[in-house]
ZADO-1210 file (C-alpha; in nm, 4 decimals, padded with zeros to 6 digits):
<atoms>
<atom x="02.3487" y="03.0314" z="00.6542" code="UNK" pos="1"/>
<atom x="02.1800" y="02.7357" z="00.8362" code="UNK" pos="2"/>
<atom x="02.3561" y="02.5935" z="01.1385" code="UNK" pos="3"/>
<atom x="02.5743" y="02.2920" z="01.0596" code="UNK" pos="4"/>
<atom x="02.4997" y="01.9950" z="01.2828" code="UNK" pos="5"/>
<atom x="02.7286" y="01.7126" z="01.3883" code="UNK" pos="6"/>
<atom x="02.5531" y="01.3851" z="01.4598" code="UNK" pos="7"/>
<atom x="02.6009" y="01.2392" z="01.8076" code="UNK" pos="8"/>
<atom x="02.7071" y="00.8903" z="01.6955" code="UNK" pos="9"/>
<atom x="02.6584" y="00.7216" z="02.0329" code="UNK" pos="10"/>
<atom x="02.3060" y="00.8569" z="02.0817" code="UNK" pos="11"/>
<atom x="02.2168" y="00.7819" z="01.7216" code="UNK" pos="12"/>
<atom x="02.3423" y="00.4214" z="01.7482" code="UNK" pos="13"/>
<atom x="02.1213" y="00.3712" z="02.0541" code="UNK" pos="14"/>
<atom x="01.8250" y="00.4982" z="01.8507" code="UNK" pos="15"/>
<atom x="01.9116" y="00.2715" z="01.5569" code="UNK" pos="16"/>
<atom x="01.9084" y="-00.0338" z="01.7840" code="UNK" pos="17"/>
<atom x="01.5875" y="00.0784" z="01.9531" code="UNK" pos="18"/>
<atom x="01.4107" y="00.1370" z="01.6220" code="UNK" pos="19"/>
<atom x="01.5338" y="-00.1924" z="01.4777" code="UNK" pos="20"/>
<atom x="01.3992" y="-00.3868" z="01.7749" code="UNK" pos="21"/>
<atom x="01.0699" y="-00.1997" z="01.7563" code="UNK" pos="22"/>
<atom x="01.0126" y="-00.2747" z="01.3868" code="UNK" pos="23"/>
<atom x="01.2153" y="-00.5913" z="01.3213" code="UNK" pos="24"/>
<atom x="00.9049" y="-00.8025" z="01.2521" code="UNK" pos="25"/>
<atom x="00.7266" y="-00.5470" z="01.0335" code="UNK" pos="26"/>
<atom x="00.7483" y="-00.5172" z="00.6538" code="UNK" pos="27"/>
<atom x="00.6403" y="-00.2454" z="00.4113" code="UNK" pos="28"/>
<atom x="00.2951" y="-00.2768" z="00.2547" code="UNK" pos="29"/>
<atom x="00.2941" y="-00.4949" z="-00.0546" code="UNK" pos="30"/>
<atom x="00.6527" y="-00.6135" z="-00.0170" code="UNK" pos="31"/>
<atom x="00.8889" y="-00.8181" z="00.1934" code="UNK" pos="32"/>
<atom x="01.1129" y="-00.5184" z="00.2526" code="UNK" pos="33"/>
<atom x="01.1829" y="-00.4737" z="00.6259" code="UNK" pos="34"/>
<atom x="01.0052" y="-00.1625" z="00.7488" code="UNK" pos="35"/>
<atom x="01.3155" y="-00.0641" z="00.9424" code="UNK" pos="36"/>
<atom x="01.5005" y="00.0015" z="00.6162" code="UNK" pos="37"/>
<atom x="01.2329" y="00.2556" z="00.5215" code="UNK" pos="38"/>
<atom x="01.2833" y="00.4365" z="00.8520" code="UNK" pos="39"/>
<atom x="01.6615" y="00.4329" z="00.8199" code="UNK" pos="40"/>
<atom x="01.6290" y="00.5789" z="00.4678" code="UNK" pos="41"/>
<atom x="01.4139" y="00.8625" z="00.6015" code="UNK" pos="42"/>
<atom x="01.6673" y="00.9242" z="00.8762" code="UNK" pos="43"/>
<atom x="01.9548" y="00.9219" z="00.6255" code="UNK" pos="44"/>
<atom x="01.7708" y="01.1802" z="00.4166" code="UNK" pos="45"/>
<atom x="01.7421" y="01.4003" z="00.7247" code="UNK" pos="46"/>
<atom x="02.1137" y="01.3686" z="00.7988" code="UNK" pos="47"/>
<atom x="02.2086" y="01.4324" z="00.4345" code="UNK" pos="48"/>
<atom x="02.0095" y="01.7562" z="00.4503" code="UNK" pos="49"/>
<atom x="02.1849" y="01.8856" z="00.7626" code="UNK" pos="50"/>
<atom x="01.9387" y="01.7563" z="01.0189" code="UNK" pos="51"/>
<atom x="02.0285" y="01.7488" z="01.3858" code="UNK" pos="52"/>
<atom x="02.0783" y="01.4328" z="01.5918" code="UNK" pos="53"/>
<atom x="01.7316" y="01.4739" z="01.7449" code="UNK" pos="54"/>
<atom x="01.5736" y="01.5167" z="01.4015" code="UNK" pos="55"/>
<atom x="01.7572" y="01.2120" z="01.2662" code="UNK" pos="56"/>
<atom x="01.6429" y="01.0031" z="01.5643" code="UNK" pos="57"/>
<atom x="01.2870" y="01.1278" z="01.5201" code="UNK" pos="58"/>
<atom x="01.3114" y="01.0059" z="01.1596" code="UNK" pos="59"/>
<atom x="01.3807" y="00.6557" z="01.2910" code="UNK" pos="60"/>
<atom x="01.0802" y="00.6746" z="01.5242" code="UNK" pos="61"/>
<atom x="00.8448" y="00.9096" z="01.3398" code="UNK" pos="62"/>
<atom x="00.5453" y="00.6737" z="01.3369" code="UNK" pos="63"/>
<atom x="00.6195" y="00.4919" z="01.6624" code="UNK" pos="64"/>
<atom x="00.3223" y="00.6465" z="01.8428" code="UNK" pos="65"/>
<atom x="00.0884" y="00.5177" z="01.5750" code="UNK" pos="66"/>
<atom x="00.1805" y="00.1656" z="01.6860" code="UNK" pos="67"/>
<atom x="00.2296" y="00.2431" z="02.0545" code="UNK" pos="68"/>
<atom x="-00.0082" y="00.5191" z="02.1610" code="UNK" pos="69"/>
<atom x="00.0175" y="00.4531" z="02.5356" code="UNK" pos="70"/>
<atom x="00.1526" y="00.7343" z="02.7526" code="UNK" pos="71"/>
<atom x="00.4082" y="00.4970" z="02.9048" code="UNK" pos="72"/>
<atom x="00.5681" y="00.4518" z="02.5619" code="UNK" pos="73"/>
<atom x="00.5781" y="00.8271" z="02.5081" code="UNK" pos="74"/>
<atom x="00.7516" y="00.8609" z="02.8451" code="UNK" pos="75"/>
<atom x="00.9976" y="00.5897" z="02.7442" code="UNK" pos="76"/>
<atom x="01.0941" y="00.7856" z="02.4302" code="UNK" pos="77"/>
<atom x="01.1279" y="01.1065" z="02.6340" code="UNK" pos="78"/>
<atom x="01.3458" y="00.9392" z="02.8959" code="UNK" pos="79"/>
<atom x="01.5645" y="00.7609" z="02.6428" code="UNK" pos="80"/>
<atom x="01.6084" y="01.0298" z="02.3756" code="UNK" pos="81"/>
<atom x="01.4740" y="01.3530" z="02.5234" code="UNK" pos="82"/>
<atom x="01.1533" y="01.5547" z="02.5194" code="UNK" pos="83"/>
<atom x="01.2429" y="01.7238" z="02.1900" code="UNK" pos="84"/>
<atom x="01.2593" y="01.3897" z="02.0065" code="UNK" pos="85"/>
<atom x="00.9337" y="01.2815" z="02.1675" code="UNK" pos="86"/>
<atom x="00.7586" y="01.6036" z="02.0629" code="UNK" pos="87"/>
<atom x="00.8789" y="01.5749" z="01.7021" code="UNK" pos="88"/>
<atom x="00.7517" y="01.2162" z="01.6846" code="UNK" pos="89"/>
<atom x="00.4142" y="01.3184" z="01.8297" code="UNK" pos="90"/>
<atom x="00.3758" y="01.5985" z="01.5775" code="UNK" pos="91"/>
<atom x="00.4633" y="01.3667" z="01.2897" code="UNK" pos="92"/>
<atom x="00.1974" y="01.1133" z="01.3896" code="UNK" pos="93"/>
<atom x="-00.1277" y="01.1431" z="01.1987" code="UNK" pos="94"/>
<atom x="-00.2883" y="00.8015" z="01.1863" code="UNK" pos="95"/>
<atom x="-00.3731" y="00.5612" z="01.4679" code="UNK" pos="96"/>
<atom x="-00.5063" y="00.2155" z="01.3945" code="UNK" pos="97"/>
<atom x="-00.4766" y="-00.0225" z="01.1021" code="UNK" pos="98"/>
<atom x="-00.8414" y="-00.0909" z="01.0140" code="UNK" pos="99"/>
<atom x="-00.9353" y="00.2634" z="00.9194" code="UNK" pos="100"/>
<atom x="-01.2282" y="00.3356" z="00.6858" code="UNK" pos="101"/>
<atom x="-01.1832" y="00.5757" z="00.3936" code="UNK" pos="102"/>
<atom x="-01.3813" y="00.8607" z="00.5513" code="UNK" pos="103"/>
<atom x="-01.1835" y="00.8290" z="00.8744" code="UNK" pos="104"/>
<atom x="-00.8626" y="00.8326" z="00.6691" code="UNK" pos="105"/>
<atom x="-00.9739" y="01.1540" z="00.4969" code="UNK" pos="106"/>
<atom x="-01.0715" y="01.3134" z="00.8277" code="UNK" pos="107"/>
<atom x="-00.7360" y="01.2223" z="00.9838" code="UNK" pos="108"/>
<atom x="-00.5485" y="01.3676" z="00.6891" code="UNK" pos="109"/>
<atom x="-00.7554" y="01.6879" z="00.6936" code="UNK" pos="110"/>
<atom x="-00.6833" y="01.7288" z="01.0634" code="UNK" pos="111"/>
<atom x="-00.3118" y="01.6787" z="01.0051" code="UNK" pos="112"/>
<atom x="-00.3107" y="01.9295" z="00.7167" code="UNK" pos="113"/>
<atom x="-00.5063" y="02.1865" z="00.9184" code="UNK" pos="114"/>
<atom x="-00.2538" y="02.1668" z="01.2019" code="UNK" pos="115"/>
<atom x="00.0667" y="02.1817" z="00.9989" code="UNK" pos="116"/>
<atom x="00.1100" y="02.5546" z="01.0574" code="UNK" pos="117"/>
<atom x="00.1203" y="02.4833" z="01.4323" code="UNK" pos="118"/>
<atom x="00.3970" y="02.2252" z="01.4112" code="UNK" pos="119"/>
<atom x="00.7622" y="02.2948" z="01.4833" code="UNK" pos="120"/>
<atom x="01.0097" y="02.3440" z="01.1997" code="UNK" pos="121"/>
<atom x="01.1854" y="02.0222" z="01.3028" code="UNK" pos="122"/>
<atom x="00.8614" y="01.8253" z="01.2840" code="UNK" pos="123"/>
<atom x="00.7800" y="01.9660" z="00.9404" code="UNK" pos="124"/>
<atom x="01.1319" y="01.8851" z="00.8185" code="UNK" pos="125"/>
<atom x="01.1130" y="01.5251" z="00.9428" code="UNK" pos="126"/>
<atom x="00.7651" y="01.4912" z="00.7952" code="UNK" pos="127"/>
<atom x="00.8832" y="01.6240" z="00.4579" code="UNK" pos="128"/>
<atom x="01.1680" y="01.3703" z="00.4477" code="UNK" pos="129"/>
<atom x="00.9228" y="01.0931" z="00.5351" code="UNK" pos="130"/>
<atom x="00.6701" y="01.1942" z="00.2691" code="UNK" pos="131"/>
<atom x="00.9390" y="01.2498" z="00.0070" code="UNK" pos="132"/>
<atom x="01.0829" y="00.9039" z="00.0595" code="UNK" pos="133"/>
<atom x="00.7329" y="00.7561" z="00.0722" code="UNK" pos="134"/>
<atom x="00.6347" y="00.9013" z="-00.2645" code="UNK" pos="135"/>
<atom x="00.9685" y="00.7872" z="-00.4115" code="UNK" pos="136"/>
<atom x="00.8910" y="00.4334" z="-00.2949" code="UNK" pos="137"/>
<atom x="00.5404" y="00.4510" z="-00.4451" code="UNK" pos="138"/>
<atom x="00.6829" y="00.5570" z="-00.7811" code="UNK" pos="139"/>
<atom x="00.9370" y="00.2737" z="-00.7655" code="UNK" pos="140"/>
<atom x="00.6673" y="00.0231" z="-00.6646" code="UNK" pos="141"/>
<atom x="00.4459" y="00.1372" z="-00.9518" code="UNK" pos="142"/>
<atom x="00.7234" y="00.0591" z="-01.1989" code="UNK" pos="143"/>
<atom x="00.7465" y="-00.2874" z="-01.0431" code="UNK" pos="144"/>
<atom x="00.3822" y="-00.3882" z="-00.9979" code="UNK" pos="145"/>
<atom x="00.1822" y="-00.1246" z="-01.1868" code="UNK" pos="146"/>
<atom x="-00.1740" y="-00.0450" z="-01.0815" code="UNK" pos="147"/>
<atom x="-00.1683" y="-00.3242" z="-00.8229" code="UNK" pos="148"/>
<atom x="00.0069" y="-00.0625" z="-00.6090" code="UNK" pos="149"/>
<atom x="-00.3225" y="00.1116" z="-00.5282" code="UNK" pos="150"/>
<atom x="-00.4767" y="-00.2032" z="-00.3775" code="UNK" pos="151"/>
<atom x="-00.2412" y="-00.1638" z="-00.0809" code="UNK" pos="152"/>
<atom x="-00.4055" y="00.1587" z="00.0323" code="UNK" pos="153"/>
<atom x="-00.7264" y="00.2407" z="00.2134" code="UNK" pos="154"/>
<atom x="-00.7835" y="00.5512" z="00.0030" code="UNK" pos="155"/>
<atom x="-00.8405" y="00.5740" z="-00.3721" code="UNK" pos="156"/>
<atom x="-00.5575" y="00.7030" z="-00.5953" code="UNK" pos="157"/>
<atom x="-00.7221" y="01.0438" z="-00.6457" code="UNK" pos="158"/>
<atom x="-00.7605" y="01.0837" z="-00.2689" code="UNK" pos="159"/>
<atom x="-00.3941" y="00.9989" z="-00.2201" code="UNK" pos="160"/>
<atom x="-00.2972" y="01.2609" z="-00.4793" code="UNK" pos="161"/>
<atom x="-00.5221" y="01.5161" z="-00.3054" code="UNK" pos="162"/>
<atom x="-00.3362" y="01.4503" z="00.0201" code="UNK" pos="163"/>
<atom x="00.0110" y="01.4792" z="-00.1286" code="UNK" pos="164"/>
<atom x="-00.0769" y="01.7921" z="-00.3272" code="UNK" pos="165"/>
<atom x="-00.2107" y="01.9479" z="-00.0073" code="UNK" pos="166"/>
<atom x="00.1096" y="01.8516" z="00.1724" code="UNK" pos="167"/>
<atom x="00.3142" y="02.0212" z="-00.1027" code="UNK" pos="168"/>
<atom x="00.1187" y="02.3417" z="-00.0565" code="UNK" pos="169"/>
<atom x="00.1507" y="02.3369" z="00.3218" code="UNK" pos="170"/>
<atom x="00.5215" y="02.2557" z="00.3231" code="UNK" pos="171"/>
<atom x="00.5851" y="02.5520" z="00.0933" code="UNK" pos="172"/>
<atom x="00.3782" y="02.7751" z="00.3199" code="UNK" pos="173"/>
<atom x="00.4894" y="02.6606" z="00.6656" code="UNK" pos="174"/>
<atom x="00.8381" y="02.5079" z="00.6350" code="UNK" pos="175"/>
<atom x="01.1222" y="02.7548" z="00.6087" code="UNK" pos="176"/>
<atom x="01.4336" y="02.6646" z="00.4071" code="UNK" pos="177"/>
<atom x="01.4772" y="02.3186" z="00.2464" code="UNK" pos="178"/>
<atom x="01.3766" y="02.4523" z="-00.0959" code="UNK" pos="179"/>
<atom x="01.5488" y="02.1669" z="-00.2818" code="UNK" pos="180"/>
<atom x="01.3595" y="01.9050" z="-00.0815" code="UNK" pos="181"/>
<atom x="01.0276" y="02.0827" z="-00.1267" code="UNK" pos="182"/>
<atom x="01.0862" y="02.1157" z="-00.5003" code="UNK" pos="183"/>
<atom x="01.1820" y="01.7493" z="-00.5300" code="UNK" pos="184"/>
<atom x="00.8717" y="01.6490" z="-00.3367" code="UNK" pos="185"/>
<atom x="00.6600" y="01.8568" z="-00.5761" code="UNK" pos="186"/>
<atom x="00.8215" y="01.6877" z="-00.8782" code="UNK" pos="187"/>
<atom x="00.7632" y="01.3430" z="-00.7306" code="UNK" pos="188"/>
<atom x="00.3993" y="01.4202" z="-00.6555" code="UNK" pos="189"/>
<atom x="00.3578" y="01.5418" z="-01.0137" code="UNK" pos="190"/>
<atom x="00.5052" y="01.2147" z="-01.1379" code="UNK" pos="191"/>
<atom x="00.2799" y="01.0119" z="-00.9089" code="UNK" pos="192"/>
<atom x="-00.0241" y="01.2009" z="-01.0375" code="UNK" pos="193"/>
<atom x="00.0852" y="01.1245" z="-01.3931" code="UNK" pos="194"/>
<atom x="00.1020" y="00.7538" z="-01.3063" code="UNK" pos="195"/>
<atom x="-00.2484" y="00.7668" z="-01.1566" code="UNK" pos="196"/>
<atom x="-00.3884" y="00.9188" z="-01.4770" code="UNK" pos="197"/>
<atom x="-00.1883" y="00.6925" z="-01.7069" code="UNK" pos="198"/>
</atoms>
């Protein structure tokens, strides 16, 4: 039976405040929804699926290095929340820069996919929660704005489906446990593919 974790409320509150301040001026693509709420939802999903305090904090910061790639920032995360949190965040990062061309996007995703079997179980778990919530949001956005959804992305819809299908395969192969989450992710990707073909 998996170990049952108790969240360190004080440490987690510090991370909540830190993440909020880091992202308070950022919104999700194609909406006015504060980006911080996306991160807190990912973190909640981690906690609800018996994640540790470090994993939950990493969920709040999982793409922080994509916005702040300087070593000094990495050191700040390590000093404030520990090396384990910093390492999880680093392993979850797979895209640096905002003006990325399609081929660069594909290359970055291929590199991330190729290295998934080298990542820690905690990093894969946090990444799965992130991708699961992300696909859920895409499905919800599609019901709201339809095909306009795809204009928000660098890649074409079929390339996005390729990436998520590849993630499904790699999560099943490399991530132990979390069968319910992996199955739900697969169902959501299937639904997203249906919407692309619709």
